[in-house]
VEXZA-461194 format. One line per field, with one value per residue (C-alpha): residue number from 1; residue in one letter; x, y, z. Coordinates in nm, 4 decimals, m for minus. Example, Ala and Ser with C-alpha at 12.3 -4.5 7.8 and 13.67 -1.06 7.14 Angstrom:
2
n: [1 / 2]
res: [a / s]
east: [1.2300 / 1.3670]
north: [m0.4500 / m0.1060]
up: [0.7800 / 0.7140]
END
This chain:
293
n: [1 / 2 / 3 / 4 / 5 / 6 / 7 / 8 / 9 / 10 / 11 / 12 / 13 / 14 / 15 / 16 / 17 / 18 / 19 / 20 / 21 / 22 / 23 / 24 / 25 / 26 / 27 / 28 / 29 / 30 / 31 / 32 / 33 / 34 / 35 / 36 / 37 / 38 / 39 / 40 / 41 / 42 / 43 / 44 / 45 / 46 / 47 / 48 / 49 / 50 / 51 / 52 / 53 / 54 / 55 / 56 / 57 / 58 / 59 / 60 / 61 / 62 / 63 / 64 / 65 / 66 / 67 / 68 / 69 / 70 / 71 / 72 / 73 / 74 / 75 / 76 / 77 / 78 / 79 / 80 / 81 / 82 / 83 / 84 / 85 / 86 / 87 / 88 / 89 / 90 / 91 / 92 / 93 / 94 / 95 / 96 / 97 / 98 / 99 / 100 / 101 / 102 / 103 / 104 / 105 / 106 / 107 / 108 / 109 / 110 / 111 / 112 / 113 / 114 / 115 / 116 / 117 / 118 / 119 / 120 / 121 / 122 / 123 / 124 / 125 / 126 / 127 / 128 / 129 / 130 / 131 / 132 / 133 / 134 / 135 / 136 / 137 / 138 / 139 / 140 / 141 / 142 / 143 / 144 / 145 / 146 / 147 / 148 / 149 / 150 / 151 / 152 / 153 / 154 / 155 / 156 / 157 / 158 / 159 / 160 / 161 / 162 / 163 / 164 / 165 / 166 / 167 / 168 / 169 / 170 / 171 / 172 / 173 / 174 / 175 / 176 / 177 / 178 / 179 / 180 / 181 / 182 / 183 / 184 / 185 / 186 / 187 / 188 / 189 / 190 / 191 / 192 / 193 / 194 / 195 / 196 / 197 / 198 / 199 / 200 / 201 / 202 / 203 / 204 / 205 / 206 / 207 / 208 / 209 / 210 / 211 / 212 / 213 / 214 / 215 / 216 / 217 / 218 / 219 / 220 / 221 / 222 / 223 / 224 / 225 / 226 / 227 / 228 / 229 / 230 / 231 / 232 / 233 / 234 / 235 / 236 / 237 / 238 / 239 / 240 / 241 / 242 / 243 / 244 / 245 / 246 / 247 / 248 / 249 / 250 / 251 / 252 / 253 / 254 / 255 / 256 / 257 / 258 / 259 / 260 / 261 / 262 / 263 / 264 / 265 / 266 / 267 / 268 / 269 / 270 / 271 / 272 / 273 / 274 / 275 / 276 / 277 / 278 / 279 / 280 / 281 / 282 / 283 / 284 / 285 / 286 / 287 / 288 / 289 / 290 / 291 / 292 / 293]
res: [m / k / k / n / l / i / l / a / g / i / a / l / l / f / a / a / c / s / n / d / t / e / t / g / g / d / s / r / v / a / p / v / r / v / q / v / s / g / y / s / v / s / q / g / d / f / p / e / t / r / g / v / e / t / a / v / d / y / t / s / i / n / a / i / t / l / a / f / y / k / s / d / g / t / q / a / y / k / h / e / q / l / r / d / d / n / t / t / y / t / t / f / g / s / f / e / l / s / l / p / m / g / s / y / t / m / v / a / l / a / y / k / t / k / e / g / s / p / l / v / l / t / s / p / t / a / a / a / f / t / g / e / h / g / y / e / t / f / a / y / t / q / a / v / n / i / t / n / t / s / t / v / d / l / s / a / t / l / s / r / i / i / s / r / l / t / v / c / s / s / d / g / r / t / a / n / i / s / n / v / r / m / t / l / s / a / g / g / w / s / f / n / p / t / t / g / l / a / t / v / n / t / g / c / t / n / t / t / s / i / a / a / a / t / g / e / s / t / i / s / s / t / n / v / f / l / l / t / d / e / q / t / m / n / v / t / i / e / t / l / d / s / e / g / n / t / l / f / t / k / t / v / t / d / v / p / f / k / r / n / r / v / t / i / l / t / g / k / m / y / t / n / d / d / m / s / g / t / f / n / i / e / t / a / w / l / t / d / t / n / m / d / f]
east: [0.8159 / 1.1518 / 1.2459 / 1.5523 / 1.5924 / 1.9544 / 2.0914 / 2.4417 / 2.7187 / 3.0736 / 3.1295 / 3.4389 / 3.6743 / 3.5684 / 3.7278 / 3.8448 / 3.6083 / 3.6440 / 3.7485 / 3.4996 / 3.4657 / 3.3966 / 3.7444 / 3.9414 / 4.0739 / 4.1735 / 4.1593 / 4.2182 / 3.9453 / 3.8630 / 3.7258 / 3.3917 / 3.2426 / 2.8722 / 2.6963 / 2.3183 / 2.3135 / 1.9524 / 1.6058 / 1.5039 / 1.1362 / 1.0409 / 0.6888 / 0.3752 / 0.2832 / 0.3979 / 0.3512 / 0.6297 / 0.8907 / 0.9447 / 1.2574 / 1.5901 / 1.5999 / 1.8626 / 1.8106 / 1.7610 / 1.4875 / 1.3015 / 1.0907 / 0.8845 / 1.1690 / 1.3251 / 1.5274 / 1.7862 / 1.9063 / 2.2166 / 2.2939 / 2.5380 / 2.4553 / 2.7006 / 2.6436 / 2.5054 / 2.2432 / 2.3953 / 2.4143 / 2.7603 / 2.6589 / 2.3409 / 2.2866 / 1.9834 / 2.0169 / 1.7315 / 1.7030 / 1.5917 / 1.8684 / 2.2066 / 2.3831 / 2.3025 / 2.5019 / 2.7677 / 2.6181 / 2.2644 / 2.2910 / 2.6597 / 2.7837 / 3.1189 / 3.2204 / 3.4802 / 3.4163 / 3.6285 / 3.7099 / 3.4025 / 3.0842 / 2.7935 / 2.4546 / 2.4159 / 2.0668 / 1.9805 / 1.6360 / 1.5116 / 1.1707 / 0.9418 / 0.8938 / 0.6894 / 0.6496 / 0.4359 / 0.5193 / 0.8866 / 1.0386 / 1.2255 / 1.4826 / 1.5738 / 1.7352 / 1.7807 / 1.4404 / 1.2435 / 1.1410 / 0.8178 / 0.6427 / 0.5396 / 0.3006 / m0.0249 / 0.0881 / 0.3089 / 0.4937 / 0.6966 / 0.9771 / 1.2720 / 1.5016 / 1.8246 / 2.0247 / 2.3629 / 2.6101 / 2.9458 / 3.2675 / 3.5575 / 3.8699 / 4.1496 / 4.2105 / 4.1663 / 3.8949 / 3.5597 / 3.3466 / 2.9782 / 2.6780 / 2.3100 / 2.0308 / 1.7108 / 1.3792 / 1.0341 / 0.8661 / 0.5278 / 0.1921 / m0.0361 / m0.4114 / m0.5559 / m0.9245 / m1.0724 / m1.4222 / m1.6143 / m1.8339 / m1.7622 / m1.6874 / m1.9678 / m1.8946 / m1.9641 / m1.6886 / m1.3408 / m1.1601 / m1.1477 / m1.0686 / m0.9345 / m0.9208 / m0.7361 / m0.8166 / m0.4706 / m0.1011 / 0.0429 / 0.3131 / 0.5746 / 0.8081 / 1.1159 / 1.3840 / 1.5471 / 1.2343 / 1.0435 / 0.7302 / 0.5043 / 0.5699 / 0.2088 / m0.1215 / m0.3597 / m0.4372 / m0.4106 / m0.6214 / m0.5285 / m0.7288 / m0.6361 / m0.7623 / m0.9238 / m0.7524 / m1.0084 / m1.2545 / m1.6277 / m1.7617 / m1.4270 / m1.3398 / m1.1021 / m0.7987 / m0.6829 / m0.3975 / m0.2489 / 0.0442 / 0.0706 / 0.3326 / 0.1984 / 0.2423 / 0.3128 / 0.4059 / 0.0389 / m0.2409 / m0.6181 / m0.7976 / m1.1107 / m1.1054 / m1.3488 / m1.3903 / m1.5512 / m1.6103 / m1.5988 / m1.7154 / m1.5020 / m1.6111 / m1.5170 / m1.8713 / m1.9026 / m2.1355 / m2.0638 / m1.9149 / m1.8567 / m1.6542 / m1.5143 / m1.4261 / m1.1417 / m0.9392 / m0.6128 / m0.2807 / 0.0718 / 0.4013 / 0.5417 / 0.2045 / m0.0804 / m0.4389 / m0.6973 / m1.0569 / m1.2937 / m1.6568 / m1.9173 / m1.8546 / m2.0508 / m2.3670 / m2.4878 / m2.8107 / m2.9103 / m2.5567 / m2.5424 / m2.2976 / m1.9766 / m1.6168 / m1.3872 / m1.0559 / m0.7767 / m0.4389 / m0.1439 / m0.1290 / m0.4875 / m0.7823 / m1.0024 / m1.2709 / m1.6064 / m1.7476 / m2.0942 / m2.1559]
north: [0.6697 / 0.8341 / 1.0928 / 1.3057 / 1.6579 / 1.7506 / 2.0960 / 2.0765 / 2.3139 / 2.3382 / 2.6269 / 2.8447 / 2.9601 / 3.2591 / 3.5731 / 3.5883 / 3.7190 / 3.8806 / 3.7205 / 3.4947 / 3.6026 / 3.2438 / 3.1302 / 3.3409 / 3.5753 / 3.3050 / 3.4983 / 3.1996 / 3.1168 / 2.8055 / 2.8085 / 2.6277 / 2.4762 / 2.3944 / 2.1987 / 2.1828 / 1.8424 / 1.7435 / 1.7001 / 1.3827 / 1.3117 / 1.0113 / 0.9500 / 1.1118 / 1.2395 / 1.5962 / 1.6455 / 1.9050 / 1.6415 / 1.4104 / 1.1983 / 1.3785 / 1.7432 / 2.0134 / 2.3229 / 2.5278 / 2.2950 / 2.2609 / 2.5740 / 2.5017 / 2.6528 / 2.9856 / 3.0680 / 2.9057 / 3.0427 / 2.9199 / 3.0347 / 2.9516 / 3.0240 / 3.0245 / 2.8150 / 3.1218 / 3.1646 / 3.4655 / 3.4662 / 3.4193 / 3.4090 / 3.4210 / 3.4582 / 3.4157 / 3.3162 / 3.4159 / 3.2249 / 3.5321 / 3.7532 / 3.6252 / 3.8884 / 3.6726 / 3.3694 / 3.2381 / 2.8895 / 2.8454 / 2.6121 / 2.6783 / 2.9023 / 3.0397 / 3.1643 / 3.1403 / 3.0836 / 3.1456 / 2.8578 / 2.7486 / 2.5453 / 2.6245 / 2.5073 / 2.5146 / 2.5774 / 2.5313 / 2.6164 / 2.5842 / 2.7293 / 2.9216 / 3.2893 / 3.5603 / 3.9312 / 3.9800 / 3.6382 / 3.6332 / 3.3609 / 3.4971 / 3.2802 / 3.4062 / 3.1052 / 2.7269 / 2.6929 / 2.9825 / 3.0693 / 3.1833 / 3.2920 / 3.6426 / 3.7344 / 3.6100 / 3.2613 / 2.9716 / 2.7796 / 2.4683 / 2.4346 / 2.2008 / 2.2150 / 2.0734 / 2.1475 / 2.0167 / 2.0781 / 2.2046 / 2.2316 / 2.4403 / 2.3259 / 2.4259 / 2.6174 / 2.3190 / 2.3513 / 2.2116 / 2.0486 / 2.0164 / 1.8896 / 1.9264 / 1.6973 / 1.8847 / 1.7222 / 1.8564 / 1.9702 / 2.0989 / 1.9284 / 2.0262 / 2.0507 / 2.0311 / 2.1063 / 1.9706 / 2.0400 / 1.7498 / 1.9964 / 2.2836 / 2.6385 / 2.8882 / 3.2265 / 3.4247 / 3.2531 / 3.4108 / 3.2709 / 2.9812 / 3.0431 / 2.7583 / 2.8003 / 2.5413 / 2.5349 / 2.4233 / 2.4316 / 2.7500 / 2.9171 / 2.9495 / 2.6553 / 2.5174 / 2.4411 / 2.1822 / 1.9728 / 2.0762 / 2.1246 / 2.4254 / 2.6641 / 2.7870 / 2.6024 / 2.8857 / 2.7760 / 2.9725 / 3.1053 / 3.1104 / 3.2620 / 3.1561 / 3.2737 / 3.0305 / 2.9667 / 2.7195 / 2.8351 / 2.8431 / 2.4882 / 2.3279 / 2.1646 / 2.3573 / 2.2703 / 2.4906 / 2.4221 / 2.5549 / 2.4499 / 2.4206 / 2.3319 / 2.0764 / 2.0761 / 1.7012 / 1.4653 / 1.3722 / 1.6105 / 1.6267 / 1.9569 / 2.1138 / 2.2678 / 2.5373 / 2.5832 / 2.8940 / 3.0151 / 3.3917 / 3.6252 / 3.9087 / 4.1417 / 3.8930 / 3.7828 / 3.4212 / 3.2218 / 2.8741 / 2.7549 / 2.4155 / 2.2970 / 1.9449 / 1.8180 / 1.5927 / 1.6072 / 1.4072 / 1.5670 / 1.4283 / 1.6038 / 1.5550 / 1.4299 / 1.5738 / 1.5523 / 1.5917 / 1.7010 / 1.6453 / 1.7501 / 1.9725 / 2.3417 / 2.5193 / 2.3286 / 2.1913 / 2.3890 / 2.2252 / 2.2583 / 1.8849 / 1.6306 / 1.4512 / 1.5587 / 1.2634 / 1.2811 / 1.1136 / 1.0571 / 0.8297 / 0.7190 / 0.6480 / 0.4688 / 0.7094 / 0.8625 / 0.9966 / 1.2953 / 1.4381 / 1.8114]
up: [m0.8084 / m0.8004 / m1.0521 / m1.0665 / m1.1940 / m1.2521 / m1.1811 / m1.3186 / m1.2284 / m1.1015 / m0.8613 / m0.8754 / m0.6002 / m0.3921 / m0.2651 / 0.0941 / 0.3595 / 0.6982 / 1.0278 / 1.2039 / 1.5650 / 1.6654 / 1.5575 / 1.7992 / 1.5333 / 1.2812 / 0.9541 / 0.7261 / 0.4796 / 0.2797 / m0.0737 / m0.0990 / m0.4118 / m0.4036 / m0.6747 / m0.6633 / m0.8272 / m0.8488 / m0.7101 / m0.5288 / m0.5898 / m0.3821 / m0.5034 / m0.6353 / m0.9775 / m1.0304 / m1.4055 / m1.4257 / m1.3351 / m1.6302 / m1.6139 / m1.6096 / m1.7060 / m1.6789 / m1.4673 / m1.7823 / m1.9077 / m1.5776 / m1.5984 / m1.2860 / m1.0837 / m1.1719 / m0.8614 / m0.6334 / m0.2998 / m0.1176 / 0.2368 / 0.5177 / 0.8815 / 1.1729 / 1.4822 / 1.6635 / 1.3897 / 1.2155 / 0.8386 / 0.6863 / 0.3204 / 0.1114 / m0.2600 / m0.4857 / m0.8504 / m1.0814 / m1.4066 / m1.5995 / m1.4609 / m1.5779 / m1.3702 / m1.0653 / m1.1792 / m1.4124 / m1.4332 / m1.3017 / m1.0020 / m0.9232 / m0.6437 / m0.5410 / m0.1974 / 0.0754 / 0.4445 / 0.7564 / 0.9893 / 1.1823 / 1.1846 / 0.9551 / 0.8386 / 0.4615 / 0.3228 / m0.0454 / m0.1825 / m0.5406 / m0.6156 / m0.8422 / m0.7721 / m0.9378 / m0.8876 / m0.5810 / m0.4345 / m0.3292 / m0.1152 / 0.1874 / 0.3698 / 0.7163 / 0.8880 / 0.8580 / 1.0265 / 0.8765 / 0.5207 / 0.3588 / 0.0444 / 0.1515 / m0.1293 / m0.2762 / m0.3780 / m0.2735 / m0.5420 / m0.6192 / m0.3627 / m0.3103 / m0.0063 / 0.1372 / 0.4532 / 0.5691 / 0.8508 / 0.7189 / 0.9213 / 0.7878 / 0.9717 / 0.7323 / 0.4112 / 0.1787 / m0.0825 / 0.0309 / m0.2393 / m0.1552 / m0.3465 / m0.2701 / m0.3868 / m0.3169 / m0.2231 / m0.3006 / 0.0225 / m0.0946 / m0.1320 / m0.4183 / m0.4586 / m0.8098 / m0.8647 / m1.1883 / m1.3160 / m1.4657 / m1.6526 / m1.8893 / m1.7876 / m1.8293 / m1.9845 / m1.6668 / m1.4624 / m1.4638 / m1.1586 / m0.9147 / m0.5484 / m0.3332 / 0.0450 / 0.2546 / 0.6256 / 0.7458 / 0.6546 / 0.5079 / 0.2995 / 0.5766 / 0.6327 / 0.8038 / 0.5406 / 0.7677 / 0.8235 / 0.5138 / 0.7264 / 0.7714 / 1.0576 / 1.0560 / 1.0433 / 0.9628 / 0.6070 / 0.2819 / m0.0023 / m0.3686 / m0.6550 / m1.0078 / m1.3436 / m1.5849 / m1.9149 / m2.0537 / m2.3138 / m2.2483 / m2.2444 / m2.1617 / m1.8302 / m1.6044 / m1.3936 / m1.1044 / m0.8632 / m0.5405 / m0.3233 / 0.0542 / 0.3138 / 0.5615 / 0.9382 / 0.9269 / 0.6461 / 0.6097 / 0.7005 / 0.6603 / 0.6097 / 0.4637 / 0.1156 / 0.0022 / m0.3739 / m0.5218 / m0.8763 / m0.9278 / m1.2001 / m1.3378 / m1.0561 / m0.7837 / m0.6985 / m0.5803 / m0.8061 / m0.6676 / m0.3405 / m0.1868 / 0.1128 / 0.0924 / 0.4395 / 0.5541 / 0.2340 / 0.2691 / 0.1753 / 0.1760 / 0.1235 / m0.2275 / m0.3511 / m0.5551 / m0.4283 / m0.7035 / m0.6450 / m0.9379 / m0.9599 / m1.1228 / m1.0717 / m1.3466 / m1.4434 / m1.1095 / m1.0790 / m0.7490 / m0.6103 / m0.5412 / m0.6722 / m0.5898 / m0.5653 / m0.6132 / m0.4264 / m0.6215 / m0.4612 / m0.5290 / m0.1678 / m0.0570 / m0.2110 / m0.4022 / m0.1809 / m0.2942 / m0.1052 / m0.1537 / m0.1667]
END
């Protein structure tokens, strides 16, 4: 299924910048207009993406970073726009800059960020969520050559590069449970923007609070960057009380993940007195698989 999310914007002309040492002292600069024009979602069911939405309406991302790197790897330009801080942009999704003559790699990232979980871009091949969580992320890279002072118009259609795990309870929450902790044995929250793949394979842990009322089923989610487009790993699910004590734990082995897809685990988490039962793995790309506790 292909769905598009439009980030509209026309970038303005930029101020001149300093000489590029790679151009032999050529001080000419070219204005560059960059339009982050949309998200390409090739397949999978991410409920946040519903048809065509503007950048303002698509609340699952609240930040966009654009960067240009020289051929020697040094950074020529980087700017982050934050949806909630209108001092960081004129039009959300539009950027203005000027670049000296030379060859560059353009990197565009659109993502969700929260306090305590920033995304840090350091090169065309290195970026990471450096806090307690990893969030929705789209990426695009492109080679750009500035050969004269004519205006360069660029557009970027970003593709989702994360995989998501959603854990659903088939029973109702009990009053003594406050959080769900999900531990993935592989992948991570560091990634290569050019390939969209993880740069670590040490796994990650995410603890989420429960919004459901007592007696209602719960849904908890976490994101992960995969080392390959498809990857199998173990998932440990725990329920925690308000003091952080583990009241239920289960490891489901050989869970399949795929980039830009959601894997759903469903099973009893609150009323299974004998700690036995089945987690059903639902994906859009493999036949459903039943796994016993």
